[in-house]
N, C-alpha and C positions, 0 to 999 in steps of 0.2 A: 396799410400804414397802421401803425399800433398808437395809441395815444393811454396816457395814464387817467386816474380820475379829475386830475386838476388841466385835463383838457393838454396838454402836452404832445407834441407829436415827437415820439421817440426814434430813435434812428436804427434800425435792424440791420444787422451784422451778418456778411457773406461768412460761412462756415469753414469755406473750403481751403483757408488757411489758417493764420493764427487770429486769433480774436485780440491777445492779451497785449497787443501794441497798439490798441485801438483807444485805451482809455488808461489812466493811472489806478493803483491799489497802492494797499499798503505791505510792508512785507518785512520779515526781519532781515538781515544781513549777515550770514553765519561762513564762518571759513571751515571747509571738512579737511579735517586731518589725517591721512593714511598714510602707509610705509609702502615703498616703492622696493621692488622683489632685490633691488642692490642695497638696502638700508637706507637710503637718504628718505626724508621726509619730503611727503606731497600734499599741498594746499590747495585747494580750488574754492571759489567763492559759490555762495549757494543762497537763493532767496526764497525757495519754495522747501522751506524748513516747518514744521509744524510738529507739537506734540499730538501723539496717539491714545486720546485716552486722558485722563487724570491720574494714571498710575506712572513711573518712569518708562515710558515709552516714545519714544521719537522718531519721526521719520522725516526721509529729504528724498526729492526729485532728481534723479541723474539718468543718463543714458550709459548702457553698455559699451558705449564707442569711448567714453573716458576713463582714465586710469583709476581715478576715483572711485568708480563703480568695481573697477579690476581687481583694484587692489583691498577694496571692504570686502569683496567676494573670496579671495584669497587667504587675506589674515583674518577673517570675522570680526573685523572690528573697526572703528572709527572714532574720530573724536571732534566734537563741535566746540568752535570757539566764537564766541559773539564779541567783536570788534567794537570799542566805540568811536564816536566821531572822529577823533584824534587819530583815528587808524585809517583814513581812507584811502591815502595812497598806497598801505601796505597792502591793503586790500584788493586794489586795481592791480597793484604787482602779480600778485597771487594768480591774477584773472589773465595773465597774457599767455600769450599761445606758447607752444611747445618750440624750440629750434629743432632743425633737421635730427640734431641727436637725441631728440626726446627729452631735453633736459628745460627746466625753468631757470633761468639764469636769475631772474627777478627774485625767487625766494632764496637767494642769499641775501637780502637786505630785508627780510621780515623776521624776525628773532622767536624763536622757537624755545620749550622746554619739554620733556619727556613727562606723557601721560602716566600716573600711578599704579591702575589696574589693568590697562591695555598697552599693546605697543603702537603708537602713534603720538604725532607732535601735537602740541596744543600753541598757541601763539601767544607771545607776550604781550602784556597790554588789554588784553580784553577783561570784559568785567563778567562773564559766565563761563564755563568751561563743563562740558558734558564730555563722558566717556562711557563708549557703547560697545554692547558686544552684537554682532549681528544677529538678529532673529530672522530674517529671511528676503527675499525680492520678489516683486511682482513685475514682470514684463508685459504688463497687458495695458499700457497706454500708449498706443501709438508707437513711436520710438522711442520713448520714454519709460523709465521704471520708477515703481517706489522702492526704497532701500531702509528697512526697518531695524531700529534696535533698541536694545534693553539696556537703560542707563545703570552703570555697577558704579560711578562716582561722578559727582557732581561740586564743582568749586565756583565759591561768588566771591569777588572782590568787596572789601568790606564795607566800601560807600556804596556797593548796590544792594546790601541786604536788607531788607524788610525787618523792622524789630518794632514791639511794641511802644517803645522810647520814641520813636520818629515818626513822624507824619509822613505820609507815602508821596504827599506831593514835594516834599523836602529832600526824599530819597532820587525824584527824579532832577529836582535841579541841581544838586550835587553831582549826580551821576547821570549826565543826559545820554540818549538811548540813540545809537544810530538806524535810522531807518530807511528803508530801500523802496522807492518809487516805482517800479516797473512800469515802461521799460528803458529808464537809465537816467533816473533824477535821484539823490538821498536828500533827507529832509534829519533834522537832529530834534528832537523830542526831549524838552527841558518842562514844560508846562503841564500840568493835566487838572483833572476835575474829576470829583467822584460822581461814579454813574449811579443815576437814580433807580436803582435795582427796586421792582415790586416787593411789596413785603410778603415774608412768606417763599419769596421764590429761591430755590434750590437748585445744585448741580446736575 
């Protein structure tokens, strides 16, 4: 039995299966856009998405079994669209399984437009768009892989841009963020407070 410094008895989880379904965390919900071999757009929601350092690199976790991974490796590119709270249904449609023919009919109801620097779809109505060229894949995380890319173009909705003449709290109030709470809930982030950074703290 493990206890913390306050005397709470902690629950020790078995590591034989997934631990991530036993508690909630906060993650972004992102639609990864790629291009199928026949030229049609493919979209897949991912929540294991993160910047890779402070420079223009980003990565997401996928599995080689998915078309998203195969398309990215083949085309050397992928696009990330960050949907807002009003796009929950569209994001759910992108998560629908493929039919026997290998298609996703639900994607017909998710409007897209072409990226500017790569051949991949961006999702209309999102607040942040990242166009990425593939840097590499690392197939060393069990049955999953890290897909990393260099951001070659970034676009932000006007209401989501931080500016010196706008308070950060107002930015989030006017453009709420969609947060995914794995394993199966979401939240809308519209209120925030400034973090109390210690004096002298740097990146």
